[in-house]
N, C-alpha and C positions, 0 to 999 in steps of 0.2 A: 831212770827213765831213760829207754833205748829209742831209737828212731831220731825222727827230724822235728823241730818245732814248725810253726807256720813262718817265722823268721827265716829259719834256715832252708826250709822248701823254696821262700822267695829268692834267697840269696844263691843257693844251688843251682836252682833249675827254673822257675818262673820269670824271674826277671831277665833271663839270658836269651830268651826266646821271643823273637819278633811276632810269631804267629800265635802266641798265646793272649787273648783279650778277656778272658773270664776265667774266675777260678772260684769255685762253689762247695763251701765246706760248713762243717761246724761239730763241736764237741762242747761248746759252752751254750748255757742257755742263753736265750733272747735272739734279737735281731740287729745285724751289723752289716754296713757296708763302708767300703774304703776305695778310691780311685788312685791308683798309683802308676807312676811312669816307670815302663821296664827300661833295660840297658841301650834297646833299640829305638827308644822314641816313642815305643807303642802305650796307647792307654789300656789299663788293665784293671776290670773291675774285678775287687774281691768282696763276694757275698757269704755271709753267714746267717744262718737260721736254725735255732732247735727250740722246739715247743714242748719237749718232754717233761719240762719242770709242771704243767698245766695238767693235770689228769690225765698222764700218759700222753701228752701231745694232741688231746682232743682231735684228732685227726688233719689237722692243719697241713696243708701241702704248699709249697712254693712254685708257682704256676709262670713260666715264662713263655710269652708268645711274642716270636720274632716277626717284624712287621718291613720286610724288605722295601717297599714304595716309601717308606718313611724313614728308612735308615734308624729304626727303633725296636728295643726289645721292651715290650710291656711287663712289668714283674708286678704279680696280684698273690695274695695269701688267701686260701679258701679252705673251709673245713666242710668236707660232704657228709661229716658225721653230725655236725651243728647245722649245717645249711646256712653258715654264716662266712662273711668275708671279715679280715682286718684291714682296716683303713687307714691305719697312722703312716706318717711319712717312711718309716723303716719297712712297712708291709706292702704298700703299693705307691710304685714309683716308676720311671720309664728311663731307660738307660739309651745313650744315642752309640750307634755302630755302623759304621760303612758298611751295607751290604752289597757289594756290587756283583752282578751276576758273573758267573765262570765263563759262561757261553751263552749266546743268544736263545738257545733254546731252555737255559735254566730260568729266563725271565718270564716264561710262559705259563708258570706254576702258580699255585694258588697265592693270594695277597697275603695271608698269616699262614704261618708254619709253627705248630706247637711243638714243642721240646720237653 
């Protein structure tokens, strides 16, 4: 197999840069998360979600809502196809992340920003 493994990407890139706080990927079925420390002492959330094994994924989406006043990222999993949410601990959780405004103008935006 050519290319890099997840461990290889961590070692060669992700762990080296202090401005990386999250990596989102997957090619393995299921949901996983891991919190690691980068070489610069930064916390890096590693999130993995792949629902293809269930009837083509059943339309499940991983939704991240950034809430700057609380310095939190709310993670939920929802299927518009089924009109249902997954509520297990790997499907619905909150991450802590310091979201200091870059300028005073940026703090006047909406309280929640979806990505």
